C-alpha positions as CSV (number, residue, x, y, z in Angstrom):
1,M,-28.0,-20.5,106.0
2,R,-29.4,-17.6,104.4
3,N,-30.6,-17.1,101.0
4,E,-30.4,-12.8,100.1
5,H,-30.7,-11.0,97.2
6,A,-28.3,-7.4,96.7
7,Y,-29.3,-4.3,93.9
8,H,-26.5,-1.9,93.0
9,D,-26.2,0.2,90.4
10,V,-23.0,-0.9,89.8
11,T,-21.1,-4.4,90.8
12,V,-17.9,-4.9,91.4
13,I,-16.2,-8.3,91.9
14,G,-12.7,-8.4,92.8
15,G,-11.0,-6.7,95.8
16,G,-7.7,-6.3,94.3
17,L,-6.7,-2.3,93.7
18,A,-8.5,-2.3,90.9
19,G,-11.7,-3.6,92.1
20,V,-11.3,-1.0,95.1
21,C,-10.7,2.4,92.3
22,A,-13.6,0.9,90.3
23,A,-15.8,0.7,93.5
24,I,-14.7,4.2,94.9
25,A,-14.8,6.1,91.5
26,A,-18.7,4.7,90.6
27,A,-19.6,5.6,94.5
28,R,-18.3,9.0,94.6
29,L,-20.5,10.0,91.1
30,G,-23.4,9.2,93.3
31,R,-24.1,4.9,92.5
32,T,-24.7,2.0,95.0
33,V,-22.0,0.1,94.6
34,A,-21.3,-4.1,95.7
35,L,-17.7,-4.1,96.4
36,V,-17.2,-8.2,96.5
37,T,-14.3,-10.2,97.2
38,N,-13.6,-13.5,98.3
39,R,-10.9,-12.6,100.7
40,P,-11.1,-11.3,103.8
41,V,-9.0,-8.1,103.3
42,L,-8.5,-5.8,100.4
43,G,-5.4,-5.0,98.4
44,G,-5.2,-8.5,96.3
45,N,-2.0,-8.9,95.6
46,S,-0.9,-6.0,97.3
47,S,-2.7,-6.8,100.9
48,S,-0.6,-8.7,103.9
49,E,-1.6,-12.2,102.5
50,V,0.5,-11.8,99.5
51,R,2.7,-8.6,100.3
52,V,3.5,-7.4,97.1
53,W,5.1,-4.0,96.4
54,V,2.9,-1.9,94.2
55,V,4.7,-1.1,91.4
56,G,3.5,1.7,88.3
57,A,4.4,3.9,85.6
58,T,7.2,5.1,87.7
59,G,9.1,1.6,86.7
60,H,10.8,2.5,90.3
61,G,11.5,5.7,89.0
62,K,12.7,5.5,85.2
63,N,10.1,7.1,84.1
64,H,9.8,10.6,85.4
65,Y,6.7,12.6,86.9
66,A,4.8,9.5,86.5
67,R,3.5,8.6,89.2
68,E,0.0,7.7,89.0
69,G,-2.9,10.2,90.4
70,G,-6.2,10.0,91.3
71,I,-7.8,7.3,93.5
72,M,-4.5,5.3,93.3
73,G,-2.4,8.3,94.1
74,E,-4.5,9.2,97.1
75,L,-3.9,5.9,98.4
76,F,0.0,6.3,97.8
77,L,0.3,9.7,99.9
78,E,-2.5,8.4,102.9
79,N,0.3,5.1,103.2
80,Q,3.3,7.6,103.0
81,Y,1.9,9.4,105.9
82,R,0.4,6.4,107.6
83,N,2.9,4.1,107.0
84,P,6.5,4.7,105.7
85,E,7.9,1.7,106.9
86,G,6.0,-0.3,104.9
87,N,4.1,-2.3,107.1
88,P,1.9,-4.9,105.3
89,Y,-1.0,-4.7,107.7
90,F,-1.2,-0.8,108.1
91,W,-1.4,-0.6,104.4
92,D,-4.7,-3.2,104.5
93,A,-5.9,-0.5,106.6
94,V,-5.6,2.6,104.1
95,V,-7.2,0.6,101.7
96,L,-9.8,-0.6,103.7
97,D,-10.7,3.1,105.3
98,A,-10.5,4.5,101.5
99,V,-13.3,2.1,100.8
100,R,-15.7,2.5,104.4
101,A,-15.3,6.4,103.9
102,E,-18.0,6.1,100.6
103,P,-20.9,5.6,101.8
104,N,-22.3,4.4,98.6
105,I,-19.8,1.1,99.0
106,S,-21.4,-1.7,100.5
107,L,-18.4,-4.0,101.2
108,Y,-18.5,-8.1,100.7
109,L,-15.9,-9.6,102.1
110,N,-14.9,-13.0,102.2
111,T,-17.9,-13.4,99.0
112,D,-16.7,-16.5,96.7
113,V,-18.6,-15.6,93.6
114,R,-19.0,-18.7,91.4
115,L,-22.2,-18.6,89.5
116,V,-23.1,-15.6,87.0
117,D,-26.7,-16.0,85.1
118,A,-26.1,-14.7,81.7
119,S,-28.1,-14.6,78.3
120,G,-28.0,-13.9,75.1
121,P,-26.6,-15.1,71.6
122,E,-22.9,-15.6,71.9
123,D,-21.7,-11.7,69.9
124,A,-24.5,-10.0,73.0
125,R,-24.2,-11.7,75.9
126,V,-25.9,-10.0,79.2
127,V,-24.7,-10.3,82.4
128,E,-27.9,-10.8,84.6
129,A,-27.0,-11.5,88.2
130,V,-24.1,-13.3,90.1
131,T,-24.2,-15.1,92.9
132,G,-21.3,-15.3,95.9
133,W,-21.2,-17.4,99.0
134,M,-20.3,-15.3,102.0
135,M,-17.5,-17.9,103.5
136,G,-18.1,-17.8,107.5
137,S,-21.6,-16.4,107.4
138,E,-23.4,-18.9,105.5
139,R,-25.3,-16.3,103.5
140,L,-26.2,-17.2,99.4
141,I,-26.2,-13.4,98.0
142,R,-27.4,-13.2,94.2
143,F,-26.0,-9.5,93.0
144,T,-28.0,-7.9,90.5
145,S,-27.2,-4.6,88.7
146,P,-27.1,-2.7,85.5
147,V,-23.6,-3.1,85.0
148,F,-20.8,-5.3,86.1
149,L,-16.9,-5.1,86.5
150,D,-15.0,-8.6,86.2
151,C,-11.6,-7.4,88.4
152,T,-11.0,-10.8,89.7
153,G,-7.5,-11.1,88.0
154,D,-9.1,-14.7,86.7
155,G,-11.4,-13.3,84.9
156,L,-13.5,-16.2,86.3
157,V,-17.0,-13.9,85.9
158,G,-16.2,-13.0,82.7
159,H,-15.4,-16.5,81.4
160,L,-18.9,-17.4,83.3
161,A,-20.9,-15.0,81.2
162,G,-19.4,-16.0,78.4
163,A,-17.2,-13.5,77.5
164,R,-14.4,-14.0,74.8
165,Y,-10.7,-14.1,76.4
166,R,-7.8,-15.8,75.7
167,I,-4.6,-17.9,78.1
168,G,-1.7,-17.8,76.7
169,R,0.7,-16.2,73.9
170,E,-0.7,-15.1,70.8
171,S,1.8,-15.9,67.6
172,R,4.9,-13.6,66.8
173,A,2.7,-13.5,63.4
174,E,-0.8,-12.2,65.2
175,Y,0.0,-8.8,65.8
176,G,3.6,-8.8,64.3
177,E,5.0,-8.5,67.8
178,P,8.5,-9.1,68.0
179,W,8.9,-10.4,71.8
180,A,5.8,-12.9,70.8
181,P,6.9,-16.3,70.2
182,E,6.6,-18.2,66.9
183,V,3.6,-20.7,67.7
184,A,0.5,-19.7,69.8
185,D,0.9,-21.6,72.8
186,D,-1.0,-21.6,76.9
187,I,2.5,-20.4,78.5
188,T,1.9,-18.1,81.1
189,L,3.7,-15.7,83.5
190,G,4.0,-17.9,86.8
191,S,3.2,-17.0,90.1
192,T,5.3,-16.3,93.5
193,L,5.3,-16.9,97.0
194,L,6.9,-14.4,99.7
195,F,8.7,-14.5,102.8
196,Y,10.2,-12.4,105.8
197,T,12.9,-12.9,107.9
198,K,14.1,-11.1,111.2
199,D,17.3,-11.6,113.2
200,A,15.6,-12.7,116.5
201,G,18.7,-11.5,118.9
202,E,19.8,-15.5,119.7
203,P,20.8,-18.5,117.8
204,V,18.0,-20.3,116.2
205,R,18.1,-23.5,115.4
206,Y,16.3,-24.5,111.7
207,V,15.6,-28.1,111.8
208,P,13.8,-28.2,107.4
209,P,10.4,-29.8,107.2
210,S,10.2,-32.9,104.9
211,F,8.9,-31.0,101.9
212,A,12.0,-29.0,102.1
213,K,13.7,-29.0,98.4
214,D,17.4,-29.1,98.5
215,I,18.0,-26.7,96.0
216,T,21.5,-27.6,95.5
217,T,20.0,-29.7,93.2
218,T,18.7,-27.4,91.2
219,S,20.1,-24.1,89.7
220,I,19.2,-21.6,92.0
221,P,22.0,-21.0,93.9
222,E,24.3,-20.6,90.4
223,R,21.5,-18.3,88.7
224,R,19.7,-16.9,91.4
225,I,21.1,-14.3,94.2
226,I,20.7,-15.6,97.2
227,K,21.5,-13.4,100.4
228,A,20.6,-14.1,104.4
229,G,18.7,-11.1,104.9
230,D,17.3,-10.2,101.8
231,N,13.4,-11.2,102.3
232,G,10.4,-9.6,100.6
233,C,11.0,-7.8,96.9
234,A,14.4,-9.5,96.8
235,Y,13.0,-12.3,96.3
236,W,10.8,-12.1,93.7
237,W,12.3,-14.6,91.4
238,I,10.4,-17.7,93.4
239,E,8.3,-18.5,90.7
240,Y,6.6,-21.5,89.7
241,G,3.6,-22.4,87.2
242,G,4.4,-21.0,83.6
243,E,4.2,-24.1,81.9
244,L,1.6,-25.2,84.2
245,D,-2.9,-23.6,84.4
246,T,-2.2,-21.4,87.1
247,V,-5.5,-22.1,88.2
248,H,-6.3,-25.2,88.2
249,D,-2.4,-26.4,89.3
250,N,-2.9,-23.3,92.2
251,D,-2.3,-25.8,94.8
252,R,0.4,-27.9,92.8
253,I,2.0,-24.3,92.1
254,R,1.8,-23.4,95.9
255,D,3.5,-26.5,97.1
256,E,6.5,-26.0,94.9
257,L,6.8,-22.4,96.1
258,W,6.6,-23.4,99.7
259,S,9.3,-26.5,99.1
260,V,12.1,-24.0,97.6
261,I,10.8,-21.5,100.1
262,Y,12.0,-23.9,103.1
263,G,14.7,-25.1,101.2
264,I,16.4,-21.5,100.5
265,W,16.1,-21.6,104.3
266,D,17.6,-24.0,104.7
267,Y,20.1,-23.4,102.9
268,I,21.0,-19.8,104.6
269,K,20.6,-21.8,108.0
270,N,22.9,-24.6,107.7
271,S,25.1,-24.5,104.6
272,G,27.9,-22.6,106.4
273,K,27.9,-20.2,103.2
274,F,25.5,-17.1,105.4
275,D,26.1,-15.4,108.6
276,A,22.6,-16.8,109.7
277,D,22.8,-17.8,112.9
278,T,20.3,-15.6,114.7
279,M,18.2,-15.1,111.8
280,T,14.7,-16.8,111.7
281,L,11.9,-16.7,109.1
282,E,9.1,-14.3,110.3
283,W,6.3,-15.3,107.8
284,V,6.1,-17.0,104.9
285,G,3.3,-16.5,102.3
286,A,0.2,-19.2,102.1
287,L,-1.5,-17.4,99.0
288,P,0.7,-17.6,95.6
289,G,0.7,-14.1,94.1
290,K,-1.0,-14.6,90.5
291,R,0.3,-13.1,87.3
292,E,-1.6,-14.1,84.6
293,Y,-4.4,-16.2,83.5
294,R,-7.6,-14.9,81.5
295,R,-7.3,-12.0,79.2
296,F,-10.4,-10.2,78.0
297,L,-11.3,-9.5,74.0
298,G,-12.2,-5.9,73.6
299,D,-12.8,-4.1,71.2
300,Y,-8.8,-3.2,71.3
301,V,-6.0,-5.3,72.1
302,L,-3.2,-3.3,72.8
303,T,0.1,-4.5,71.7
304,Q,3.9,-4.2,72.0
305,H,4.0,-2.3,69.1
306,D,1.3,0.2,71.4
307,I,3.5,0.1,74.2
308,L,6.8,0.8,72.7
309,G,5.2,3.2,69.9
310,Q,3.5,5.4,72.9
311,T,0.0,5.7,70.6
312,P,-2.2,8.5,71.5
313,F,-5.1,7.2,71.5
314,D,-7.9,9.0,71.4
315,D,-10.1,7.5,73.7
316,R,-7.1,7.3,76.4
317,I,-8.2,6.8,80.1
318,A,-5.0,5.8,81.9
319,F,-1.4,5.5,81.6
320,G,1.2,2.9,82.4
321,G,5.3,2.6,82.5
322,W,6.4,-0.1,83.7
323,S,8.6,-2.2,81.3
324,I,7.2,-4.9,79.7
325,D,8.5,-7.7,82.0
326,L,8.1,-10.9,80.8
327,H,9.5,-13.9,82.3
328,P,11.0,-17.4,81.4
329,P,8.0,-20.3,81.9
330,Q,10.3,-22.8,84.2
331,G,10.8,-19.4,86.9
332,M,13.2,-20.0,89.4
333,Y,14.5,-23.1,87.6
334,A,15.2,-21.4,84.6
335,T,18.4,-21.2,83.1
336,E,18.1,-17.3,81.8
337,A,17.5,-14.0,83.7
338,G,14.8,-14.3,86.0
339,A,13.1,-11.2,83.5
340,K,13.1,-9.9,80.0
341,Q,12.4,-6.1,80.3
342,R,11.8,-3.5,77.3
343,Y,10.7,0.1,78.0
344,A,9.6,2.3,76.0
345,D,11.1,6.4,76.1
346,G,8.1,7.2,78.5
347,V,4.7,6.1,79.8
348,Y,2.2,5.0,76.9
349,H,-1.7,5.3,76.6
350,I,-4.5,3.0,77.2
351,P,-7.4,3.0,75.4
352,Y,-10.7,2.8,77.4
353,R,-11.7,-0.1,74.3
354,S,-9.7,-2.5,76.3
355,L,-11.8,-1.9,79.4
356,Y,-14.8,-3.6,78.2
357,S,-15.8,-7.0,76.5
358,V,-16.3,-7.0,72.8
359,N,-19.1,-9.6,72.9
360,T,-20.8,-8.6,76.2
361,T,-23.1,-5.8,76.6
362,N,-22.9,-4.9,80.2
363,L,-19.1,-6.1,81.5
364,L,-16.4,-3.8,82.3
365,F,-12.8,-5.0,83.2
366,A,-10.0,-3.5,84.7
367,G,-6.8,-5.4,86.1
368,R,-4.5,-8.0,84.7
369,D,-7.4,-8.9,82.4
370,I,-7.9,-6.4,80.1
371,S,-7.9,-6.5,76.6
372,A,-4.2,-6.7,75.8
373,S,-1.8,-9.4,74.3
374,H,0.5,-11.2,76.0
375,V,3.4,-9.1,75.4
376,A,1.7,-6.0,76.0
377,F,0.1,-7.2,79.5
378,G,3.6,-7.8,80.5
379,S,3.8,-4.3,81.5
380,T,0.0,-3.2,81.9
381,R,-0.5,-6.2,84.7
382,V,1.6,-4.2,87.8
383,M,-1.2,-3.4,90.3
384,A,-0.5,0.8,90.5
385,T,-1.5,1.0,86.5
386,C,-4.6,-1.5,87.3
387,A,-5.4,0.0,90.0
388,T,-6.4,3.8,87.2
389,L,-7.8,0.7,85.0
390,G,-9.9,0.4,87.8
391,Q,-10.7,4.3,88.7
392,A,-11.6,4.6,84.5
393,A,-13.8,1.4,84.1
394,G,-16.0,2.5,87.8
395,T,-16.3,5.8,86.5
396,A,-17.3,4.6,83.1
397,A,-20.0,2.2,84.7
398,A,-21.1,5.0,86.9
399,L,-21.8,7.1,83.9
400,C,-23.3,3.7,82.1
401,V,-25.8,3.8,84.8
402,A,-26.4,7.3,84.8
403,A,-27.2,7.5,80.7
404,G,-28.6,4.0,80.5
405,V,-26.4,2.7,77.7
406,G,-23.7,0.1,77.5
407,P,-20.3,0.4,77.8
408,R,-19.8,0.3,74.4
409,Q,-22.2,3.3,73.6
410,L,-20.8,5.8,75.9
411,D,-19.6,8.9,75.1
412,R,-15.8,8.6,75.5
413,G,-15.3,12.5,76.0
414,L,-17.7,12.8,79.0
415,L,-15.8,9.4,80.1
416,Q,-12.3,11.7,79.9
417,R,-13.6,15.2,81.2
418,T,-15.3,13.2,84.2
419,L,-12.0,11.2,84.9
420,L,-10.1,14.7,84.6
421,R,-12.0,16.5,87.0
422,A,-11.8,13.6,89.3
423,D,-7.3,14.0,88.5
424,A,-7.5,10.9,87.4
425,S,-3.9,9.7,85.8
426,I,-4.2,10.6,81.7
427,M,-1.1,11.8,80.0
428,G,-1.2,14.9,77.6
429,L,-4.9,15.6,77.3
430,P,-6.0,18.8,79.4
431,L,-9.4,19.3,81.1
432,T,-11.1,21.8,78.9
433,E,-14.5,23.3,78.5
434,D,-14.9,22.7,82.6
435,G,-15.7,25.0,85.3
436,L,-15.5,29.0,85.0
437,Q,-11.7,29.5,85.7
438,G,-11.2,29.8,81.5
439,T,-13.1,33.1,81.4
440,A,-10.8,34.9,83.8
441,S,-7.9,36.7,83.8
442,V,-5.0,35.1,85.9
443,T,-2.6,36.7,88.1
444,A,-0.8,36.3,91.1
445,S,1.5,38.2,94.0
446,S,4.6,37.2,92.9
447,T,5.7,34.3,90.3
448,L,9.4,32.5,89.1
449,S,10.4,33.9,86.6
450,T,13.7,31.7,86.3
451,V,14.6,28.4,85.5
452,A,17.9,28.8,87.4
453,A,19.6,26.7,90.7
454,T,22.6,28.4,91.4
455,D,23.3,27.8,95.4
456,P,26.4,25.3,95.0
457,G,26.6,21.7,97.7
458,E,29.2,19.5,96.4
459,P,31.0,18.8,93.1
460,W,30.1,16.3,90.8
461,A,32.6,14.5,88.5
462,L,32.0,14.6,85.3
463,D,32.6,11.1,84.7
464,A,29.8,10.1,82.7
465,D,27.6,11.9,80.6
466,A,25.0,14.5,82.8
467,G,21.6,15.4,81.4
468,I,19.3,18.1,82.1
469,V,16.0,18.5,81.4
470,L,14.5,22.0,81.6
471,P,11.2,23.9,80.6
472,V,11.8,26.2,77.4
473,D,8.9,28.6,77.6
474,P,9.1,30.8,75.2
475,A,12.5,30.1,74.2
476,L,15.6,29.2,75.7
477,G,18.7,31.8,75.2
478,G,21.4,29.8,76.3
479,V,22.4,28.1,79.2
480,R,25.0,28.2,82.2
481,L,26.6,25.8,84.3
482,L,28.7,26.2,87.4
483,V,31.9,23.7,86.6
484,S,35.4,23.4,88.4
485,A,37.9,22.1,86.0
486,T,41.5,20.5,86.9
487,E,43.1,22.0,83.7
488,A,41.8,23.7,80.7
489,T,39.8,21.8,78.5
490,E,36.2,21.8,76.6
491,L,33.0,21.1,77.4
492,R,30.8,19.3,75.1
493,V,27.3,20.5,75.3
494,E,24.3,18.8,73.0
495,L,20.7,19.7,73.2
496,H,18.1,17.5,72.2
497,D,14.1,17.3,71.7
498,P,12.4,14.7,74.0
499,E,9.6,15.0,70.5
500,L,6.9,13.6,73.1
501,G,5.3,15.6,76.3
502,Q,6.0,12.6,78.7
503,N,9.0,11.9,77.6
504,Y,12.5,12.7,79.5
505,V,15.2,11.3,77.2
506,P,17.1,12.6,74.4
507,R,15.6,11.8,71.0
508,R,16.2,14.2,68.6
509,L,19.7,16.4,68.4
510,I,18.9,20.5,67.8
511,T,21.8,21.8,68.6
512,A,25.2,21.3,70.2
513,A,28.1,23.4,71.3
514,G,31.4,23.0,72.2
515,V,32.9,25.4,75.1
516,A,36.4,26.2,76.6
517,V,36.5,26.1,80.1
518,T,39.6,27.4,81.7
519,A,41.2,25.3,84.5
520,G,39.5,26.6,88.1
521,E,37.0,26.2,90.7
522,K,33.4,27.1,90.5
523,Q,33.2,29.0,87.8
524,W,30.5,29.8,85.8
525,V,30.4,29.0,82.1
526,D,28.0,30.1,79.1
527,V,27.0,27.5,76.7
528,P,25.7,29.4,73.8
529,L,22.6,27.0,73.1
530,T,19.6,28.4,71.5
531,W,15.9,27.2,70.7
532,R,12.9,28.4,70.4
533,P,10.3,25.8,69.5
534,D,6.6,25.7,68.3
535,A,5.2,25.5,71.3
536,P,6.7,25.5,75.2
537,Q,8.0,22.3,76.0
538,N,11.4,20.5,77.8
539,A,14.4,20.5,76.4
540,F,17.3,18.1,77.6
541,L,20.6,18.8,77.4
542,V,23.7,16.3,76.9
543,I,26.5,17.3,78.6
544,A,29.6,15.0,77.5
545,A,31.8,13.2,80.5
546,N,35.4,14.6,80.5
547,P,37.5,13.5,82.9
548,V,38.8,16.8,84.2
549,V,35.6,18.7,84.5
550,S,33.1,18.5,87.7
551,L,29.8,19.9,87.6
552,W,28.4,21.3,91.1
553,S,25.3,20.1,92.3
554,A,22.5,23.0,93.8
555,G,21.3,22.5,97.5
556,T,17.6,24.0,96.3
557,P,15.8,21.9,93.5
558,T,14.2,24.0,90.9
559,P,10.6,23.1,89.8
560,G,10.4,21.4,86.6
561,V,14.2,20.5,86.1
562,L,15.5,17.3,85.7
563,C,19.3,16.1,86.6
564,L,19.9,12.5,85.1
565,T,23.7,10.5,84.5
566,R,24.1,8.3,81.6
567,V,24.7,4.3,82.7
568,P,25.4,1.3,80.9
569,L,22.8,-0.8,80.1
570,R,22.8,-4.7,81.4
571,P,24.2,-7.2,79.0
572,Q,20.6,-8.7,78.8
573,D,19.0,-5.4,77.7
574,E,17.7,-4.9,74.1
575,A,20.1,-1.4,72.6
576,P,18.9,1.7,72.2
577,Q,16.9,1.8,75.7
578,L,17.5,5.4,76.5
579,L,15.3,5.1,79.2
580,R,17.4,2.5,80.9
581,E,20.4,4.0,80.3
582,W,19.5,8.2,82.3
583,T,19.4,7.7,86.1
584,D,19.0,10.2,88.1
585,A,21.8,12.5,89.5
586,P,21.9,15.5,92.3
587,H,20.4,18.5,91.1
588,F,23.3,20.4,89.3
589,C,23.7,24.4,89.5
590,V,22.1,25.2,85.9
591,D,20.7,28.9,84.9
592,G,18.4,28.8,82.0
593,G,17.9,32.1,82.0
594,A,14.3,34.1,82.1
595,T,11.1,31.6,81.7
596,A,7.2,31.3,81.6
597,A,6.8,28.1,82.8
598,Y,6.1,29.1,86.2
599,A,3.0,31.3,85.4
600,P,-0.4,32.1,87.3
601,E,-2.4,30.9,83.9
602,K,0.0,27.8,84.1
603,A,-2.9,26.5,86.6
604,V,-5.8,27.1,84.4
605,D,-4.0,25.9,81.1
606,G,-6.4,22.8,81.9
607,Y,-3.2,20.6,82.2
608,Q,-2.9,19.3,85.9
609,R,0.1,17.2,85.7
610,P,3.8,17.7,84.0
611,F,3.4,17.6,80.3
612,G,6.3,19.2,77.7
613,G,6.9,21.3,80.9
614,P,5.7,21.5,84.9
615,H,2.5,22.9,83.9
616,L,2.2,24.7,87.6
617,W,1.6,28.0,89.0
618,V,5.6,28.7,91.8
619,S,5.4,31.9,93.6
620,A,9.0,33.4,94.2
621,E,8.3,33.9,97.7
622,L,5.9,33.1,100.7
623,P,3.2,34.1,101.2
624,A,1.6,34.3,98.0
625,S,-1.9,34.8,96.7
626,L,-3.2,33.8,93.0
627,T,-6.1,35.7,91.6
628,L,-8.9,34.4,89.2
629,D,-10.4,37.8,87.7
630,W,-13.9,38.0,86.0
631,P,-15.4,40.9,83.8
632,E,-18.8,39.7,84.7
633,P,-19.9,38.7,88.9
634,I,-20.3,34.9,88.6
635,T,-22.1,32.3,91.0
636,V,-19.3,30.0,92.7
637,A,-20.7,26.8,94.2
638,R,-17.3,24.7,94.3
639,V,-13.8,25.2,94.4
640,D,-11.4,22.6,93.6
641,V,-7.6,22.9,94.4
642,L,-5.3,21.1,93.0
643,A,-1.7,21.0,94.9
644,D,1.6,19.9,93.8
645,D,2.5,16.5,95.8
646,D,5.9,16.4,92.9
647,V,4.9,12.9,91.0
648,N,8.3,12.8,90.4
649,V,8.7,11.3,93.4
650,D,8.7,7.2,93.6
651,L,6.1,6.4,96.8
652,I,5.4,2.7,97.2
653,N,3.5,1.1,100.0
654,L,5.8,-2.0,101.3
655,H,9.4,-2.3,102.0
656,H,10.9,-2.1,99.0
657,H,12.5,1.2,99.2
658,R,11.8,4.0,101.4
659,T,10.8,7.6,100.8
660,P,12.1,10.0,103.9
661,D,8.7,12.5,103.8
662,A,6.0,11.7,105.2
663,I,4.1,14.2,103.5
664,M,5.1,15.6,100.5
665,P,7.3,18.6,100.8
666,T,5.6,20.3,97.8
667,L,2.1,20.5,98.9
668,V,0.8,23.8,100.1
669,R,-0.4,23.5,103.9
670,D,-2.1,26.3,104.7
671,Y,-4.5,29.0,102.8
672,R,-7.5,30.1,102.2
673,I,-10.1,30.4,99.4
674,E,-11.3,34.6,99.3
675,A,-13.6,36.3,97.1
676,R,-14.6,39.7,96.6
677,N,-17.9,41.4,97.2
678,A,-19.1,44.0,95.3
679,A,-18.0,46.9,97.5
680,G,-14.3,45.3,96.3
681,E,-13.8,43.5,99.9
682,W,-12.6,40.1,100.4
683,H,-14.0,37.6,102.4
684,V,-13.0,34.2,103.4
685,I,-14.7,31.2,101.6
686,A,-12.6,28.4,102.4
687,E,-10.0,27.9,104.9
688,V,-7.2,25.3,104.9
689,T,-4.4,24.3,107.8
690,G,-2.4,21.5,108.1
691,N,-2.9,20.3,104.2
692,R,-0.9,17.0,103.0
693,Q,-3.5,16.3,100.3
694,R,-3.0,17.0,96.5
695,R,-7.1,17.4,95.6
696,R,-9.1,19.4,97.8
697,V,-12.6,19.8,97.0
698,H,-14.5,22.7,98.5
699,D,-18.3,22.7,98.4
700,L,-19.4,26.3,99.6
701,A,-22.0,25.9,102.8
702,Q,-23.5,28.7,100.7
703,V,-23.0,30.1,96.8
704,T,-21.3,33.2,96.4
705,V,-21.9,35.6,94.0
706,T,-18.3,37.4,93.2
707,D,-16.1,38.6,90.3
708,A,-12.5,37.8,91.6
709,V,-11.5,34.5,93.6
710,R,-8.2,34.5,95.2
711,I,-6.0,31.4,97.4
712,K,-3.8,32.7,99.4
713,V,-1.2,30.2,100.5
714,T,0.3,31.1,103.9
715,A,2.7,27.9,104.5
716,T,3.8,24.6,102.9
717,N,5.0,21.2,103.5
718,G,8.7,22.1,103.1
719,V,9.6,23.9,100.1
720,P,9.9,28.1,100.2
721,R,7.5,28.7,97.5
722,A,3.5,28.1,96.5
723,H,2.9,25.5,94.0
724,L,-0.7,25.2,92.3
725,A,-1.3,22.7,90.1
726,A,-4.8,23.8,89.0
727,V,-7.4,25.6,90.7
728,R,-11.1,25.1,89.1
729,V,-14.4,27.2,89.9
730,Y,-17.9,25.6,89.6
731,G,-21.1,27.2,89.6
732,P,-24.2,25.5,91.4
733,D,-24.9,23.7,88.2
734,A,-22.1,21.8,88.0
């Protein structure tokens, strides 16, 4: 056995996606980082040990333009390229590669932290060190740092340090949350084990083990969906332990979950109700995927009101968008539905004040243990959201070390600017006063100047209300729709204001019109809806259902335009719930007229993702160039290019669904960056071919004095136009 001491600027305990993103974020800011985890692989519940699919703010596509950016976005894109089939071992490798790419990270796998040295009074605790036992290597390692991050999920480090926390549900009276119980209790969400099946190609006998439960004696066959070919994601409801202690009763919970999995397989194989003769079990989890345990107290406790009300926190550092998703305490044995869900009208914000301890001066949190009520936690707990919190907490830790301050004293504006520079997941906050691009005039070789999709594909029956979201910049002078009608009729169209930039639902009626439509095929109908909002933003058109009318789908989608259809709510859903009431439809043929939504200036307006509009420069053709001109020469040392990776596409790491494109077609593929010299000649300062990433940072080998920089795009990964979300130019002191 060896005793060791490891000193780092930042120590991150927990190797789930929150811990991974925290470690990478801090390391990229020049800090030395210890990433310590008690598992042999990274990824936490998303790893090959547990195999829960990574979900986040998209809500499986219900929220639009909501896929996470920053480090989590990089992981999504890389996995999509390497692992579109959703192999869990390949996902392990993607995450491990991302960590190993950072030379400032020291990775300690199989290292169980169970001792914490902390001192100070109860309201000002200080973590001095944590000690971990590296299993299999007999190494006892003491980690010291100025700042520590508890990304363990269960929150053991914070607990041992004396940080304040809660377990269970608050009373309704505490925060006035409608979904909270009348009386506080210690009930949590339970844990889940998953399993995989495969077709062996020949008959396979199944003899259940002695511990397999006869599920016909339970409510499971009546209350839950069981199919022979389903596995993994479909069986998320195999959940147990909400009425137990999900940590101290972990083995008891695991044994009960095992008994039900093997019992379900006995039911599938031997009941005679399924065609499963050649099916066999391929994999059964052994490590329960926990949902909930300790939730630490920060300077702010996020509540149900903040999620559904979309509170615009001044110190926002991330966003979420998964539903408030609460499960019955009895889990798989409950007689009610397996989940109760409520969505906000769009994504919501998460404040920095929920990421550090209210009483421990050098401790940050990220993941499912942040400062949130039980009800709010029902949304923030999902892994892609946890990952974005990890990037925020890791960034804060690095800045705290650099400034010599604790998390509470950290400059919030500096934290937000640093996160935005790294393309992190903050919604509706532009990056201003950063870089030299703000003083340049911006032009382009060509620009898409209309909001229009006019190439017809197939007819789409207007059996339910249709919705079209389109950017209005600066005004809407009317809309044209391509329709067919089997008889003369009136088409009713409403124009709604989504009100918040992150929302894509019809919240406030502005105007409406009825349009006479004659019988006939493929006729363009002029809808006299006009609107000039105070600032550029999206409009939501509702086209009322009409059984004699068909809209025509468009062969080529238009950037920033969404097409939707209204669907009925499920019996268990609260109403109204606009996000559930509208779902994706084919792209429709629509002409919204002239627009400035894709102007060159959009690439330097500080926004890096859609918010009340696409915030992209989009060319009219390829090749194309975007040029930044300064009135006086500047010194350039770095150029950041943020391409459009279409954050409306719902990517996944494992097997829930498959997205067809290995590389997002909207990403620029081949481009070069050029600078103009004093003689007016252009020369190449950076060149990229075969790009498949969203964010490219070009640190120039030699600083360049110039009065103009241009990005020349010669090819994309599929779309017919160049899309650039942001271009940033920095001097040598950036």
